[in-house]
N, C-alpha and C positions, 0 to 999 in steps of 0.2 A: 146475386150469383156467387156461389162458393168457388174460391180459387183452389185449384188442384195442386197437389204435390207432384213434381215431375222429376225425371232423372236426366242429368246432363253431365257435362265435363268442365272441370275448372282447371285453368292453367295458373300456377303460382310460381314464385321464385323458390329456389332451393332452400331458403331460410323460412319457408312456410308463410311468407307475406305476399300481399297483393303484387301482381306482376309489374305494373307500371307506377302505381301511386305509393309513395312512402307513408309510413305510419303517421308522421306528423302532418301530412297533407290529406289525411282521410283514408289511408290504406288500412288493411285488416291483417291481423295475425290469425291464420287458420289453424285449427286443431282438429285432428282426425276424430270423427264420430261426435262432433259437437256443433250445434247450430251457431253460426256467426251472423251478425247483423251489421249493416252500415253504421259508421260513426254518425253521431247527431249532426244533421245538416248536410249529409252526403248520401250518395246512393241513387238508385238501387244498385245492387251488385250485378256483375255480369258473369254468365256461364255460356258454354257452347252447347248446341243441340246434338252434334255428332262428332265422332273422332276425326272424320275427314275434314271438318271445319277447324278442328284443333290443329291438325297437321298443316293446313293452309296458313293459319295464323302463325304457327311456330316457324314455318319456312320464311315468312316475311319479317318476323319480329323476334329473332333469336338473340336478343341483347344480353340476357341473363341465363345463368344455369336455372333450369326450370323443372318442375314436376307437373304431371298431369294426374288428376284424380277424378274418378267417377264420383258423382255427388247427387244428393237429393236437394231440391230447391223449391221454394214457394214462388210461383209466378207473380210478377208485378205488372200491372197494366200501364205504368208510366211510359212515356215515349222519349225520355231523355235521362241522362245520368250526369252526375257531377264528375268533371274531368279536370283536375287541378283547379283553375280559377274560373271556369265557365261551365255551362251546361253543354253537353254534346247529345245530339239527337240520335236515336236508335239507327236511323238510316245511314249514319256516317260511321257506325261501328262495324267491325269485321263481320263478314258473312256468317250467319248461324248464331249470332249473339242473341241471347235471351236475357231478360232482366228479371232479377230475383229480389224478393224482400228479405230472404235469408238463404244461406247455403250451408249444407252439412256434407263435408267430405266423407266418403264411405270406403273407398279403396284406391290405392295407387295403381 
């Protein structure tokens, strides 16, 4: 079964890095119009399916200056992600979270 490319929304910090995870702990530095992949041993990446789910996430988690980007992503069929020192199951992630093998930011 071929995995489709989808459109979603990515929340990142103002410095274009992963929102929660530092670069040394597996975070990603995002670049506009360039596919990014999880670091070796980490991932998959997380995106949101709708802007409403982004707004709900930001309302609860506004720890950092953030940016929201529309993005293309390749669906990943895993059911958990690396989250610091353990795996976190998709069911425990914010509503509307989708897992991605890669993410390409397309517009802010």
